[in-house]
DRENTI-258756 format. One record per residue (C-alpha): x, y, z; residue number from 1; residue in one letter. Coordinates in Angstrom, 1 decimal. Each point is the difference from the previous one (the first is absolute). Example, Ala and Ser with C-alpha at 12.3 -4.5 7.8 and 13.67 -1.06 7.14 Angstrom:
<gunu east="12.3" north="-4.5" up="7.8" k="1" r="A"/>
<gunu east="1.4" north="3.4" up="-0.7" k="2" r="S"/>
***
This chain:
<gunu east="98.2" north="106.5" up="79.6" k="1" r="M"/>
<gunu east="-1.2" north="-1.0" up="3.4" k="2" r="D"/>
<gunu east="0.5" north="-3.8" up="-1.1" k="3" r="I"/>
<gunu east="3.8" north="1.1" up="-0.6" k="4" r="V"/>
<gunu east="0.0" north="1.6" up="2.6" k="5" r="L"/>
<gunu east="-1.3" north="-2.9" up="2.6" k="6" r="D"/>
<gunu east="2.6" north="-2.6" up="-1.7" k="7" r="L"/>
<gunu east="2.7" north="2.7" up="0.3" k="8" r="F"/>
<gunu east="-0.7" north="0.5" up="3.6" k="9" r="D"/>
<gunu east="-0.4" north="-3.6" up="0.9" k="10" r="E"/>
<gunu east="3.5" north="-1.3" up="-1.4" k="11" r="Y"/>
<gunu east="2.1" north="3.1" up="0.1" k="12" r="L"/>
<gunu east="-1.3" north="3.1" up="1.6" k="13" r="L"/>
<gunu east="-1.5" north="-1.1" up="3.4" k="14" r="D"/>
<gunu east="3.7" north="-0.8" up="0.7" k="15" r="A"/>
<gunu east="1.6" north="2.9" up="-1.5" k="16" r="A"/>
<gunu east="-2.1" north="2.7" up="1.9" k="17" r="W"/>
<gunu east="0.4" north="-2.2" up="3.0" k="18" r="A"/>
<gunu east="3.8" north="1.5" up="-0.1" k="19" r="R"/>
<gunu east="-0.8" north="3.2" up="-1.6" k="20" r="I"/>
<gunu east="-2.6" north="0.9" up="2.6" k="21" r="V"/>
<gunu east="0.4" north="-2.6" up="2.8" k="22" r="P"/>
<gunu east="-2.7" north="0.1" up="2.7" k="23" r="L"/>
<gunu east="2.6" north="-0.4" up="2.7" k="24" r="D"/>
<gunu east="1.1" north="3.6" up="-1.0" k="25" r="A"/>
<gunu east="-2.6" north="1.1" up="1.6" k="26" r="F"/>
<gunu east="0.3" north="-1.2" up="3.4" k="27" r="G"/>
<gunu east="0.3" north="3.4" up="1.8" k="28" r="G"/>
<gunu east="-4.0" north="0.5" up="-0.9" k="29" r="V"/>
<gunu east="-1.8" north="-0.4" up="2.7" k="30" r="P"/>
<gunu east="-2.4" north="-2.5" up="-1.3" k="31" r="A"/>
<gunu east="2.3" north="-2.3" up="-1.4" k="32" r="L"/>
<gunu east="2.2" north="0.2" up="3.5" k="33" r="S"/>
<gunu east="-2.8" north="-1.0" up="1.7" k="34" r="K"/>
<gunu east="-1.3" north="-3.0" up="-2.0" k="35" r="A"/>
<gunu east="3.5" north="-1.2" up="0.3" k="36" r="A"/>
<gunu east="0.1" north="0.7" up="3.5" k="37" r="A"/>
<gunu east="-3.8" north="-2.2" up="0.8" k="38" r="N"/>
<gunu east="1.2" north="-2.8" up="-2.5" k="39" r="A"/>
<gunu east="1.5" north="-3.2" up="1.5" k="40" r="S"/>
<gunu east="1.4" north="-1.0" up="-2.9" k="41" r="S"/>
<gunu east="1.6" north="3.1" up="-1.6" k="42" r="F"/>
<gunu east="3.6" north="0.5" up="0.0" k="43" r="V"/>
<gunu east="1.4" north="2.1" up="2.6" k="44" r="P"/>
<gunu east="-0.2" north="3.7" up="-1.8" k="45" r="Y"/>
<gunu east="3.5" north="1.2" up="-1.2" k="46" r="V"/>
<gunu east="0.0" north="3.7" up="-1.1" k="47" r="A"/>
<gunu east="1.0" north="0.3" up="-3.9" k="48" r="P"/>
<gunu east="3.4" north="0.7" up="0.3" k="49" r="S"/>
<gunu east="0.6" north="0.1" up="-3.6" k="50" r="S"/>
<gunu east="0.5" north="3.2" up="-1.9" k="51" r="T"/>
<gunu east="-2.7" north="-1.2" up="-2.8" k="52" r="W"/>
<gunu east="-2.6" north="-0.8" up="3.0" k="53" r="N"/>
<gunu east="0.5" north="3.1" up="1.6" k="54" r="Q"/>
<gunu east="-0.3" north="1.8" up="-3.2" k="55" r="F"/>
<gunu east="-3.1" north="-2.2" up="-0.8" k="56" r="V"/>
<gunu east="-1.8" north="0.6" up="3.3" k="57" r="S"/>
<gunu east="-0.7" north="3.7" up="-1.3" k="58" r="Y"/>
<gunu east="-1.8" north="-1.1" up="-2.9" k="59" r="L"/>
<gunu east="-3.9" north="0.2" up="0.0" k="60" r="P"/>
<gunu east="-2.0" north="-3.4" up="0.3" k="61" r="H"/>
<gunu east="-3.5" north="-1.1" up="0.9" k="62" r="P"/>
<gunu east="-0.9" north="-0.3" up="3.5" k="63" r="P"/>
<gunu east="2.1" north="-2.9" up="1.6" k="64" r="L"/>
<gunu east="-2.7" north="-1.5" up="2.2" k="65" r="P"/>
<gunu east="-1.9" north="-1.1" up="-3.1" k="66" r="H"/>
<gunu east="3.5" north="-2.3" up="-1.0" k="67" r="L"/>
<gunu east="0.7" north="-3.2" up="1.5" k="68" r="N"/>
<gunu east="2.9" north="1.6" up="2.4" k="69" r="A"/>
<gunu east="0.1" north="-3.1" up="2.5" k="70" r="T"/>
<gunu east="1.3" north="-2.6" up="-2.1" k="71" r="V"/>
<gunu east="3.6" north="-1.2" up="0.6" k="72" r="P"/>
<gunu east="1.3" north="0.8" up="-3.5" k="73" r="A"/>
<gunu east="-0.6" north="3.5" up="0.5" k="74" r="A"/>
<gunu east="3.1" north="0.9" up="-2.1" k="75" r="H"/>
<gunu east="-1.5" north="-2.1" up="-2.9" k="76" r="A"/>
<gunu east="-3.3" north="2.5" up="-0.4" k="77" r="I"/>
<gunu east="-0.3" north="3.1" up="-1.7" k="78" r="S"/>
<gunu east="-1.4" north="3.1" up="1.8" k="79" r="A"/>
<gunu east="-1.4" north="0.7" up="-3.3" k="80" r="W"/>
<gunu east="-2.8" north="-2.6" up="-0.8" k="81" r="P"/>
<gunu east="-1.4" north="-0.9" up="-3.7" k="82" r="R"/>
<gunu east="-2.7" north="2.2" up="-0.1" k="83" r="D"/>
<gunu east="2.2" north="2.8" up="1.3" k="84" r="Y"/>
<gunu east="0.0" north="3.3" up="-2.9" k="85" r="I"/>
<gunu east="3.4" north="0.7" up="0.5" k="86" r="P"/>
<gunu east="1.2" north="-3.5" up="-0.7" k="87" r="R"/>
<gunu east="-2.6" north="-0.9" up="-2.7" k="88" r="Q"/>
<gunu east="1.3" north="3.1" up="-1.8" k="89" r="L"/>
<gunu east="3.8" north="-0.9" up="0.2" k="90" r="L"/>
<gunu east="-0.6" north="-3.6" up="-0.7" k="91" r="S"/>
<gunu east="-2.2" north="0.7" up="-2.9" k="92" r="L"/>
<gunu east="2.7" north="2.5" up="-1.5" k="93" r="S"/>
<gunu east="2.7" north="-2.6" up="0.6" k="94" r="A"/>
<gunu east="-1.9" north="-2.8" up="-2.0" k="95" r="I"/>
<gunu east="-1.1" north="2.3" up="-2.4" k="96" r="T"/>
<gunu east="3.4" north="1.1" up="-1.0" k="97" r="L"/>
<gunu east="1.3" north="-3.4" up="-0.1" k="98" r="A"/>
<gunu east="-2.7" north="-1.2" up="-2.0" k="99" r="G"/>
<gunu east="0.2" north="2.6" up="-2.6" k="100" r="I"/>
<gunu east="4.0" north="-0.7" up="-0.3" k="101" r="Y"/>
<gunu east="-0.3" north="-3.8" up="-0.4" k="102" r="V"/>
<gunu east="-3.0" north="0.4" up="-2.4" k="103" r="L"/>
<gunu east="1.6" north="2.9" up="-1.9" k="104" r="Y"/>
<gunu east="3.4" north="-1.9" up="-0.6" k="105" r="F"/>
<gunu east="-1.0" north="-3.0" up="-0.5" k="106" r="S"/>
<gunu east="-2.9" north="0.2" up="-2.8" k="107" r="F"/>
<gunu east="1.9" north="2.9" up="-1.6" k="108" r="A"/>
<gunu east="3.4" north="-2.1" up="-0.1" k="109" r="W"/>
<gunu east="-2.2" north="-3.1" up="-1.7" k="110" r="L"/>
<gunu east="-1.6" north="2.2" up="-2.4" k="111" r="S"/>
<gunu east="3.3" north="1.8" up="-0.7" k="112" r="Y"/>
<gunu east="1.9" north="-3.0" up="-0.8" k="113" r="T"/>
<gunu east="-3.0" north="-2.0" up="-1.5" k="114" r="F"/>
<gunu east="-2.7" north="1.9" up="-1.6" k="115" r="I"/>
<gunu east="2.0" north="3.3" up="-0.8" k="116" r="F"/>
<gunu east="1.0" north="0.8" up="-3.5" k="117" r="N"/>
<gunu east="3.8" north="0.8" up="0.9" k="118" r="H"/>
<gunu east="0.4" north="1.6" up="-3.8" k="119" r="E"/>
<gunu east="-2.1" north="2.7" up="1.0" k="120" r="M"/>
<gunu east="2.6" north="1.2" up="1.9" k="121" r="M"/>
<gunu east="1.9" north="0.9" up="-2.9" k="122" r="K"/>
<gunu east="-3.0" north="2.6" up="-0.8" k="123" r="H"/>
<gunu east="1.3" north="3.6" up="-0.2" k="124" r="P"/>
<gunu east="-2.2" north="0.9" up="2.5" k="125" r="R"/>
<gunu east="1.1" north="-2.5" up="2.5" k="126" r="F"/>
<gunu east="1.6" north="1.9" up="2.9" k="127" r="L"/>
<gunu east="3.9" north="-0.2" up="0.9" k="128" r="K"/>
<gunu east="-0.2" north="-2.3" up="3.4" k="129" r="N"/>
<gunu east="-3.7" north="0.0" up="-0.3" k="130" r="Q"/>
<gunu east="-0.5" north="-3.1" up="2.1" k="131" r="V"/>
<gunu east="1.9" north="1.1" up="2.5" k="132" r="K"/>
<gunu east="-2.0" north="3.0" up="-0.2" k="133" r="L"/>
<gunu east="-3.1" north="-1.6" up="0.1" k="134" r="E"/>
<gunu east="0.8" north="-1.9" up="3.2" k="135" r="I"/>
<gunu east="1.3" north="3.1" up="1.7" k="136" r="Q"/>
<gunu east="-3.1" north="1.8" up="-0.6" k="137" r="S"/>
<gunu east="-2.5" north="-3.1" up="0.8" k="138" r="S"/>
<gunu east="2.2" north="-0.1" up="3.7" k="139" r="L"/>
<gunu east="-0.4" north="3.7" up="0.5" k="140" r="R"/>
<gunu east="-4.0" north="-0.2" up="-0.6" k="141" r="A"/>
<gunu east="-0.5" north="-3.4" up="2.2" k="142" r="F"/>
<gunu east="0.4" north="1.6" up="3.7" k="143" r="P"/>
<gunu east="-2.4" north="2.9" up="-1.1" k="144" r="G"/>
<gunu east="-2.7" north="-2.3" up="-1.6" k="145" r="I"/>
<gunu east="0.1" north="-2.1" up="3.5" k="146" r="T"/>
<gunu east="-0.5" north="2.9" up="2.3" k="147" r="L"/>
<gunu east="-2.8" north="1.4" up="-2.4" k="148" r="L"/>
<gunu east="-1.5" north="-3.7" up="-0.2" k="149" r="T"/>
<gunu east="0.1" north="-0.4" up="4.0" k="150" r="L"/>
<gunu east="-3.2" north="1.1" up="0.7" k="151" r="P"/>
<gunu east="-2.0" north="-2.9" up="-2.3" k="152" r="W"/>
<gunu east="2.0" north="-2.3" up="1.7" k="153" r="F"/>
<gunu east="-0.2" north="0.8" up="3.0" k="154" r="E"/>
<gunu east="-4.1" north="0.7" up="-0.3" k="155" r="A"/>
<gunu east="0.0" north="-3.5" up="-1.7" k="156" r="E"/>
<gunu east="1.9" north="-1.6" up="3.0" k="157" r="V"/>
<gunu east="-2.6" north="1.7" up="2.5" k="158" r="R"/>
<gunu east="-3.0" north="-1.5" up="-1.5" k="159" r="G"/>
<gunu east="-1.3" north="3.0" up="-1.5" k="160" r="H"/>
<gunu east="-0.2" north="-1.8" up="-4.2" k="161" r="S"/>
<gunu east="-2.4" north="-2.2" up="-1.3" k="162" r="K"/>
<gunu east="2.6" north="-3.2" up="0.0" k="163" r="L"/>
<gunu east="-1.7" north="-3.4" up="1.0" k="164" r="Y"/>
<gunu east="1.4" north="-2.8" up="1.0" k="165" r="S"/>
<gunu east="-2.7" north="-2.7" up="-0.4" k="166" r="D"/>
<gunu east="-0.9" north="-0.7" up="-3.8" k="167" r="V"/>
<gunu east="-3.5" north="-1.4" up="1.2" k="168" r="S"/>
<gunu east="-0.8" north="3.8" up="0.9" k="169" r="E"/>
<gunu east="-0.5" north="1.0" up="-3.7" k="170" r="Y"/>
<gunu east="0.2" north="-3.2" up="-2.0" k="171" r="G"/>
<gunu east="2.1" north="-1.5" up="-2.7" k="172" r="I"/>
<gunu east="-1.7" north="2.0" up="-2.4" k="173" r="A"/>
<gunu east="0.8" north="3.1" up="1.4" k="174" r="Y"/>
<gunu east="3.9" north="-1.3" up="0.4" k="175" r="L"/>
<gunu east="0.5" north="-0.6" up="-3.6" k="176" r="I"/>
<gunu east="-1.9" north="3.0" up="-1.0" k="177" r="F"/>
<gunu east="2.2" north="2.5" up="2.6" k="178" r="S"/>
<gunu east="3.1" north="-1.2" up="-2.2" k="179" r="V"/>
<gunu east="-0.8" north="1.7" up="-3.0" k="180" r="P"/>
<gunu east="-2.1" north="2.8" up="1.6" k="181" r="F"/>
<gunu east="2.9" north="1.0" up="2.0" k="182" r="F"/>
<gunu east="2.4" north="0.0" up="-3.0" k="183" r="L"/>
<gunu east="-2.8" north="1.8" up="-2.1" k="184" r="L"/>
<gunu east="-0.4" north="2.5" up="2.8" k="185" r="F"/>
<gunu east="3.4" north="1.1" up="0.7" k="186" r="T"/>
<gunu east="0.9" north="0.2" up="-3.5" k="187" r="D"/>
<gunu east="-2.7" north="2.3" up="-1.1" k="188" r="Y"/>
<gunu east="0.7" north="1.7" up="3.2" k="189" r="A"/>
<gunu east="4.2" north="0.4" up="-0.9" k="190" r="I"/>
<gunu east="-1.0" north="1.1" up="-3.2" k="191" r="Y"/>
<gunu east="-1.9" north="3.1" up="1.4" k="192" r="W"/>
<gunu east="3.0" north="0.2" up="2.4" k="193" r="V"/>
<gunu east="2.2" north="0.2" up="-2.9" k="194" r="H"/>
<gunu east="-2.2" north="2.4" up="-1.8" k="195" r="R"/>
<gunu east="0.5" north="2.2" up="3.2" k="196" r="L"/>
<gunu east="3.9" north="-0.2" up="-0.1" k="197" r="L"/>
<gunu east="-0.1" north="1.2" up="-3.6" k="198" r="H"/>
<gunu east="-1.8" north="3.4" up="1.3" k="199" r="H"/>
<gunu east="2.3" north="2.9" up="-1.1" k="200" r="P"/>
<gunu east="-0.2" north="1.4" up="3.8" k="201" r="L"/>
<gunu east="1.8" north="-3.5" up="1.2" k="202" r="V"/>
<gunu east="1.5" north="-1.9" up="-3.0" k="203" r="Y"/>
<gunu east="3.3" north="2.2" up="0.2" k="204" r="K"/>
<gunu east="0.3" north="-0.5" up="3.5" k="205" r="H"/>
<gunu east="-0.9" north="-3.6" up="0.7" k="206" r="I"/>
<gunu east="-0.5" north="-1.9" up="-2.9" k="207" r="H"/>
<gunu east="2.7" north="1.2" up="-2.6" k="208" r="K"/>
<gunu east="2.8" north="-2.0" up="1.8" k="209" r="P"/>
<gunu east="-1.8" north="-3.4" up="-0.8" k="210" r="H"/>
<gunu east="0.1" north="0.9" up="-3.8" k="211" r="H"/>
<gunu east="3.8" north="0.8" up="0.4" k="212" r="K"/>
<gunu east="0.3" north="-3.7" up="-1.2" k="213" r="W"/>
<gunu east="-1.1" north="-0.1" up="-3.5" k="214" r="L"/>
<gunu east="1.5" north="-3.4" up="-0.9" k="215" r="V"/>
<gunu east="-0.7" north="-1.1" up="3.7" k="216" r="P"/>
<gunu east="1.4" north="-3.5" up="1.7" k="217" r="T"/>
<gunu east="-1.7" north="-1.9" up="2.6" k="218" r="P"/>
<gunu east="1.6" north="2.0" up="2.6" k="219" r="F"/>
<gunu east="-1.6" north="2.9" up="-1.3" k="220" r="A"/>
<gunu east="-3.3" north="-1.5" up="1.4" k="221" r="S"/>
<gunu east="0.2" north="2.0" up="3.3" k="222" r="H"/>
<gunu east="2.7" north="2.8" up="-1.3" k="223" r="A"/>
<gunu east="-2.8" north="3.1" up="0.7" k="224" r="F"/>
<gunu east="-0.8" north="2.7" up="2.4" k="225" r="H"/>
<gunu east="-1.3" north="-1.3" up="3.6" k="226" r="F"/>
<gunu east="-3.0" north="1.6" up="-0.3" k="227" r="V"/>
<gunu east="-0.8" north="-1.4" up="-3.7" k="228" r="D"/>
<gunu east="0.7" north="-3.5" up="1.4" k="229" r="G"/>
<gunu east="-2.1" north="0.4" up="2.8" k="230" r="Y"/>
<gunu east="-2.8" north="1.6" up="-1.5" k="231" r="L"/>
<gunu east="-0.1" north="-2.8" up="-2.9" k="232" r="Q"/>
<gunu east="-0.3" north="-2.8" up="2.6" k="233" r="S"/>
<gunu east="-2.9" north="1.9" up="2.0" k="234" r="V"/>
<gunu east="-2.5" north="-2.1" up="-2.0" k="235" r="P"/>
<gunu east="1.2" north="-3.3" up="1.2" k="236" r="Y"/>
<gunu east="-0.1" north="1.3" up="3.7" k="237" r="H"/>
<gunu east="-3.5" north="1.5" up="-0.9" k="238" r="L"/>
<gunu east="-1.8" north="-2.8" up="-0.6" k="239" r="F"/>
<gunu east="-0.1" north="-1.9" up="2.5" k="240" r="I"/>
<gunu east="-1.3" north="2.7" up="2.2" k="241" r="F"/>
<gunu east="-3.1" north="0.5" up="-2.6" k="242" r="L"/>
<gunu east="-0.5" north="-3.7" up="-0.8" k="243" r="F"/>
<gunu east="0.2" north="-3.7" up="1.7" k="244" r="P"/>
<gunu east="3.0" north="-2.2" up="-0.8" k="245" r="L"/>
<gunu east="1.9" north="-2.9" up="1.4" k="246" r="Q"/>
<gunu east="2.9" north="0.4" up="2.0" k="247" r="R"/>
<gunu east="2.1" north="-2.2" up="-1.5" k="248" r="W"/>
<gunu east="-1.1" north="0.7" up="-3.3" k="249" r="L"/>
<gunu east="0.7" north="3.4" up="0.3" k="250" r="Y"/>
<gunu east="3.6" north="-0.7" up="0.9" k="251" r="L"/>
<gunu east="0.4" north="-2.1" up="-3.2" k="252" r="G"/>
<gunu east="-1.8" north="2.8" up="-2.1" k="253" r="L"/>
<gunu east="2.2" north="2.8" up="1.7" k="254" r="F"/>
<gunu east="3.1" north="-2.0" up="-0.6" k="255" r="V"/>
<gunu east="-0.8" north="-0.9" up="-3.5" k="256" r="F"/>
<gunu east="-0.5" north="3.5" up="-1.3" k="257" r="V"/>
<gunu east="3.2" north="1.3" up="1.8" k="258" r="N"/>
<gunu east="1.7" north="-2.8" up="-2.1" k="259" r="C"/>
<gunu east="-1.9" north="0.3" up="-3.0" k="260" r="W"/>
<gunu east="0.9" north="3.9" up="-0.5" k="261" r="S"/>
<gunu east="3.7" north="-1.2" up="0.4" k="262" r="I"/>
<gunu east="-0.4" north="-2.6" up="-2.9" k="263" r="L"/>
<gunu east="-1.7" north="2.1" up="-2.4" k="264" r="V"/>
<gunu east="2.6" north="2.6" up="-0.5" k="265" r="R"/>
<gunu east="0.6" north="0.3" up="-3.7" k="266" r="P"/>
<gunu east="1.7" north="-0.5" up="-2.5" k="267" r="P"/>
<gunu east="0.0" north="-3.9" up="0.6" k="268" r="L"/>
<gunu east="1.5" north="-2.6" up="-2.3" k="269" r="S"/>
<gunu east="-3.0" north="-2.7" up="1.0" k="270" r="L"/>
<gunu east="-2.9" north="1.9" up="0.6" k="271" r="L"/>
<gunu east="0.2" north="2.5" up="-2.9" k="272" r="P"/>
<gunu east="-3.6" north="1.4" up="0.3" k="273" r="Y"/>
<gunu east="-0.3" north="0.5" up="3.7" k="274" r="F"/>
<gunu east="-0.4" north="3.8" up="1.0" k="275" r="G"/>
<gunu east="0.7" north="1.5" up="3.2" k="276" r="C"/>
<gunu east="-1.3" north="2.9" up="1.9" k="277" r="D"/>
<gunu east="2.2" north="3.0" up="-0.6" k="278" r="T"/>
***
């Protein structure tokens, strides 16, 4: 997620945050006013007059002297720099929600259209308006899953994981080995998470909603209680805090397993022997 956040910051979020929390909204702060007065190239300071800027001026912010407050385009710089935790958390939330919506609807629609056996919708256990219900259940789960996942993403962005960039650091052999290692580790861990979810004290309250879909469509891939969805995702996040993994490879694997969980929803017309984690 650190790669994704960097890309979004570079091409979208730096400009967005400069408008949402502009540096010049804090012009009344002594450190910024003094910097403006001492800078010969600085545009003369004008107190923020907009209602939004006045509201923003009350928001918390990192020490302003650490920011470049003396450049002419102070209004084009955010008072919340890239490494400011509240900004990172909000950015990660927006990126994660947008990403999961795109992946879910894109791959669920593709699987539903080209792979799913539509004859199964005539099954007596196929619920009335089931596709709609599956989508509604998924949409309810996404915000909760995102909130619970944020600490993992934030720890990754702050550099606490074992992700690495230079392939030569561990070599090509480990790079290749890490692919099946990641898949085997996460699959085995999810098996035990799944066993836990079937414990009598847990099943009724958390996992049972996912078994509502006796004849699931691809849209049921994320139609579960948000705690259920989060727990089954933990192994994917945990891996990079236990074992080294190349950054771009991890991003690719992370997207792959999310898409795969959608594509393997049974019953299938083209891949009739594939199973799924129900």
